N, C-alpha and C positions, 0 to 999 in steps of 0.2 A: 263294804266297809262296816266296821263294828258300830252298833248303835250307841246313843249317848250314855245310856245306863252302864253298859259294859266299859265304856271308856272312863266313866266316873269311878267305877269300882277299881279299875287298874290304877287310876291315878291315886286314889286313897291308899292303895297297897304299895305305892312307890314304884310300880312296874311301868315299863314303856308301853306305848300302844303297840298292838299287834302290827308287825311289818315295818316298824319304825327303824329298826337296826338295818334293814335291807335298804330302806330309803336313804339312811345316812351314808351308806357306802357310795352313793352316787352324788353326794354334795360336793361343792367346790372346796369346802373346808377339808373334807377328808382327802381329797386328791392332793391338795397342797401339802397337808401333813404327811401323807404317804411318800410324796416325792422327797420331802425333807428327811424322813427316816431312812429311805432308800439311799439318799445322797451321803448321809451320815455313816451308814453301814459301809458304803463303797470306800469312803475316805479312811475309815478305821482298817478295812482290809488292805488297802494300798499302803498305809502307814506300817502295818505289821510286816508286809512283804518287803518294803524298802528297808526297814531296819534289819530284817534277816539277811538281806542282800549286802548291806553295808557292813554287818558284822562279819560276813565272810570275806570281805575285801581286806588286804594288808594294811598295817597301820601307816605305812608311808603314803597311802592314798587317802585314808580317812582322817588322818591327823596332820594338820598343817603345822610346820615347825616355825613358830613365831617367837621362839626363845632367843635370848641375847647370844650373838655369835653362832647362830644356827646349830644349836647344841645337838639336835637329833638328826641332822642332815648327813647322810653317809657321803664320805669322800669318793672321788673317782677311783682311787686305788682299792678301796674296799668293794665298790660295786664290781670292779673288774674281777676281783678274786671270787666274789659270791656268784657272779654270772658264769664263771669258768668251772664251777664245782661239778664234778662227775661222780663223786661218791658222798655218802651221807656223813655229816658231822653232827654229833649230838652235844648239846650244851646242857649240863646239869646245873640248875640254879639252886645252890645250897642256901636255903632261907626258911626261917620259921614262919608259920602262918601269921599273917597280919604285920610282919616286919619287912615287907618288900620295899626296897629303895625305888621310889617312882621314876627317878632319872634313868636308872639301870633298866627298869621294866620297859620304859618307852623305847630305849635303845635296842633291847633284845627283840621287841616287836618289829623294829626296822629290819633286823637281820632275817628273822623267820619270814617276814613279808617279802623280802627280796628273793629268796631262794628256797625252793621246796626241799633242797638237800640239807638245810639247817633245821635241826629238830631241837626244840626246847622242852625240857622236863624239869619240873620243880621237885626237889627233894628236901623234906623237913628232916634236919639232923636229930630232932627229938623223937621222931617216929621211926626212923631207920638209921640209927647211928652206925651200924656195921657197913652201910653202903659207902660212906665217906672214907672209912678206914681202908677200903680196897685201893683207894687212889692217893690218899694224903696221910702223912704221919705228922703228928704235932697238932698245934692249934689251928683250927678252921674257923674263920670269921664269918659271921652272918652276911649274906648276900655275895659270897664268893662263887666263883664258877669253876667247873671241871669241864674241859673240852676234850672230846674223844673222837677217835676214828678207828678204822681197821689197823692203822699203822702204829699209832701211839697216842698218849694222852698227856695232858698238862693241867696244872692248877693255876688259876688266876685269883690271887687273894684280893679281897675287898680293899685292902690297904693300898694295893697297887692302882686302884681306879681313881684315886683322888690324891692330889700332891698339894702340899701347903708350903708356901714361900713366905717366910717371916721377915719383917723389917729388921734393921740392925738393932733397934731397941726393943723388939718383940711387942710392940704396941699395936701392930696391925699385920694382917697377912692377906695373901691372895690364894684362891683356890682354883686349881685346874683339874678338869675332868679328862682322864685318860682312858675312858671306857672303850672308845672305838679303837684306838691304837693298840690297847692291850688285847681286846677280843679278836681283832683281825690278825694280830701277830700270833695269837694262840691257834686260830684256824689254819693259818699258813704253816705253822710249826707241825701240827698233827697230820698234815698232808704230805710232808716232806719225807723222802726216803733218807736223804743226807742233808746236813746243814753246811752252809758255806763257812770257811775259816779265814780269818784275817791275822796275820802275823805282824807284830810290832817290832821294828829293828831296835836293838839296844847296843851299848857299848861306846856311844859317841856323845854322852851328855844329853840324850833326848829328853824331851818333856813328856811326862806321863799324862794319860787322859784322867781327868777328874772322875770321881766316883759317879757323878750324875751322867757324864758323857759315856763312861764305860757301860753303865747300866742300860742306857738308851740303846747302844750298839747291841748288847745282849738281848734286849727286848725285840730287836729286829731279826732275831734268830741267827745271829752271826757269832761264831765262836772266836774268842780272842786268845792269842798265845804269843809269848815273847820269843824272839829269835835273835841269836847271836851268830853272825857269820864269821866271828873269830874262832868259834868252836865248830860250826857247821860249814862244810865246804860249798853248799848250795842252798838255795831257797827250797824248802820241802815241796814235794810233788803235790801235796793236798792243799797248798796255799791258794786260796782264790784271790787274795789281795795282800800286798805288803804296804804297811804304814810306816813312814819315817816322819817322826814328829820333832821338829826343831832341834836338829843336831848341833852341838856347840863345836864339834870338831869334824874334820873331813873323813869320809870313808876311804879305806885303803884301795889300791888299784885292784887287788884281788876281790875285794867286796864289790867294787864296781862291776867287774867282769861277771861275777855270780849273779848280780841283779840284772844285768843286761841280758844274760843268758836266759834268765827266768822270763823276762818280758819278751824276748824273741821267740818264746814257745807259747805265747798266749797269756802270760801273767799280766796282772794289773798292779799299779802303784799309785799311792796317794802321799804326797810330799808336802810338809809344812816346813817353811823356813822363816827366819827373821833377819833383819839387816845385821851385818857383822858388827860386833861390839868392839873387837880389837883390831879391826882392819885386816883381819885374816880372811882370805878367800877359801872357798871349798872347791878346789879345782876338779877333783875326781867326781864330785857330786854334780857340778855344773857341766862337766863334759858328758855325763850320763844324760842330763836333761836336754843338752844340745842335740842329742840324737832324736829328740822328739820335738824339735823346733821351738824350744823355749830357752831364754836366758834371763838373767837378773841385772837390773840396774843398780849402780852403786848408791848408797845412802838411804835416807828415809823419805817416804813420800809425804808431801805436804799439799793439801788441797788449796786452790786459789779461789774456788767457787764456794760461797757459803751454803749453797743447796746441797752440797756433798760432804759436809762435815757436821758434827754434832758436839754438844757439851761445850760450846764456845771455844773449841780448839781445832785448828786446821790439821792436826795430826790424828784426830778421832774421825776416821773416815766412814762416810755412808756411800759406798760405791754403787755405781749403776749395775742393775741386775740385767745381764744379757740373756737373749733367748737361747735356751738349751733344755734338753730333757731334764737335766738336774735342777735347773733353776725355775722352770715353768710353774711348779706349784706355788712358789714363793712369790713370783711376779703376779700371778693371777689373784693371790691373797692380799696383795698390796703391802707385803712386809718389807722391812728394812734389814740390812746386814750392817753390823757395827764392827769395825777393826781399828786397832791403834798401832801406830809404829809399824806401818806396812812397808814391804819391799816391792818395788815396781818390777813387773815382769814385761819382757819384750818378746813378742811372738814372731817367728820367721814368716815373712809374706809369701815365700816360695818354698814350701816344705818339700821334701823328697817325695817320690812317687809312693802312693799307698798311705801316706800320712796326712791327716787333717788336724789342724789346731784351731781351737775356738776359745774366745774369752768367755768367762763365766761372770766375772765381776771386773768392772773398769772404773777408772777415775774420770773426772771431767777433763776437757781440753786445757783447762787452766792449771792443772796440777803439774808439780815438779818435784824432783828428788833432791833433797839437801845432802850435798856431798859431805858436810860436817857431821852427818849422821847424829849419834847420840850427844855429840859435843856442840850441836847447834846452839847459838845464842838468840836467834831470831827466826821467826817463821817466814820473814820476807825473802823473796828470791834474791840471791847474790850471784856474783860472777862465778861460773864454774858449775852452778847447779844445772841438772839435767832437765830439759823440758819434757813434759808429758805430751799426750796422755799415756797411761800405763794400764796393763792388766793387773789385777790384784789376785785374780785366780783364773786358771786356764786349764782346759782339757784337751788331750790329744788322743786320737783313735788311729792305731796303726793296723792296717789290714795286711796280714801275713800271707805268704805264698800258699800256705795250707788252707786258706780261707778263714782261719780264726782271726779274732780281733784282740789286740792288746790295748788297754786303756791306762792313760797316765794323767793324773791330776796334780797340779802344783798350786799351792795357796801361799801367798807371800806374807803371812802373819800368824803366829800361834795364838795371838789374842782372840782369834775367832773362836777358840776352844775354852775361853775364860768364862766361868759361870756368871760373873758379874755383868760382863758385856752381854752375854746371852740373855740375861734377865732384862736388861735395858730394852731389848728388841722383841720381848715376849716370846723367847725361845726360838726365834728364826735362825740364829746362828747354829744352833743344835740341829734344826731341821736341814739346813743346808749341808752340814757335815754328814748327817745320816743319808741324805740323798746321794752324796758322793760315795758312801759306803755301798749303798744299794746298787748304784750304777756300775761299780767295779766288782763287787763280790758275788752278785747274783749270777747263777749259771745260765739261766734261760732268760726270764723277763725280770727287770728290776722292780722292786717295790719301793716307791718313794715314801718318805716319812709322812705320817699322818699327824697333823698338828693337833695338839691338845686343845680342848675347848675351855676357855676361861669362864669360870662362873662369877668371879669378882672382877673388878676393873683391871684391864690391861694397861700397861705402861704406854703413854703416848710419846713416840719418838718423832721429833720434828727437826728440820734442819735449822741452822743458825739464821739464815735469811727469813725463813718462815716465822721464827721466834721474834725477830726484830719487826717484821710486818704486823704481827699480832699485837706486839707492845704498842706500835705506833697507832693502830686502830682503836684499841681499848683505852689507852691512856690519853691520847691526844685527839684523834679525830671524832670519836663518839662524844666525849665530854665537850669538845669544842663546837660540835654541831648543835648540841642542846643549848649551850651558852648563846650561840649566834641566833638560834630560833627564839630564844627568850628575849634577847635584846631587840629583835625585829618587832616582836609582839608589844613590848614595852614602849618602843619608840612610836609605833602606830597608835597606841592608845594615848599617848601624851599628845600627839598632834590632833586627836579628835577632842 
């Protein structure tokens, strides 16, 4: 050991004693500190590795969708399309740096995370303006998309991703995000060799589709074209579906035979009718539908169950949604269908061999059809009125000898296509119609309508009985309960 003079000299110079550092390595303090440093280093390494692994995971795994209405949760229809991709689809996101729409960015992450065949590339129009010109002419909005494949390409404008619905006085509006429906439709479009075509029959005072419903059909990648069987001897061979929408007069015998011949070779039909206004029947059209196990009751359907009508009127029907491929997305989502002045449909209990007939929308057992029709003076049931229940929409599948199937849908009110009624049920009427179009027009597998995600508040549609119950609870029971509780406390204190 060093002597005391040497130790004193080292102390004056501020130097540790010889061998002190070696001794410090064996102390308990050093060991504890060493363990802490090592543990901290291990934690840092683990955190870095975990972060790298998480960043490699898809957004659908790392980002929980806690948004209102599950804004970023992909529908079953989208997942089926993405899971079935066999070729690459490239999505070019046309956006200036720093101007990215966060809602769209999150949605695009869900698509690329779901399928390796979906490739996302950002293109800044300021940096590479010639790139956009190869695909789009005219104005290109920031945050728009160009979807391409080896077959074709399509442009999805940013304006099509959001829809604004204004109130009558334009003091308020609702916003719906159509990002998923627009993007999935674009992917489906660029992968198709041919697009299905739906012809709409004309020449009988038919109701035209509104601009919003027509646009919705076209966004489902279905081509629309008018057809007059007065000038054409038959339904065109490229028709995937025929739409007859609210004819005011009957089809001719020749037209009936042409439509029947089309259906008997695998064609599909969607028919909308309304109760007769002038008491005139449509015998040829009704004979055509009788071939598919469906007939119409006279008069206008009135609901006797307050759970099945809305807006305080038994003629504004909230039908039951039955189980079917067409209706299942709406039933699972808890949506309502709203119809007014409906025509009751009666289905054949024993259809011919090869034919199956199913209800899509039905009334309650308490419904009845008013024979007085548009001239009715009361909603109450009178002598001669026809007892329900009725179907308000039905679908028939006819299996042909060739093995092909023919699909026929009959909907007993054109009000289902009314924009105002559709808005009252947050777009469910339009979704139902698009599901019907998808079921009939698609050649292989049908693509059901993808419901838009509402950013602002959706309309609350409730039945008349539910409205009455809520009024009773809020106006009578709750205030009455508070009053009774207060009286009880006051009386007990008085006695004390």
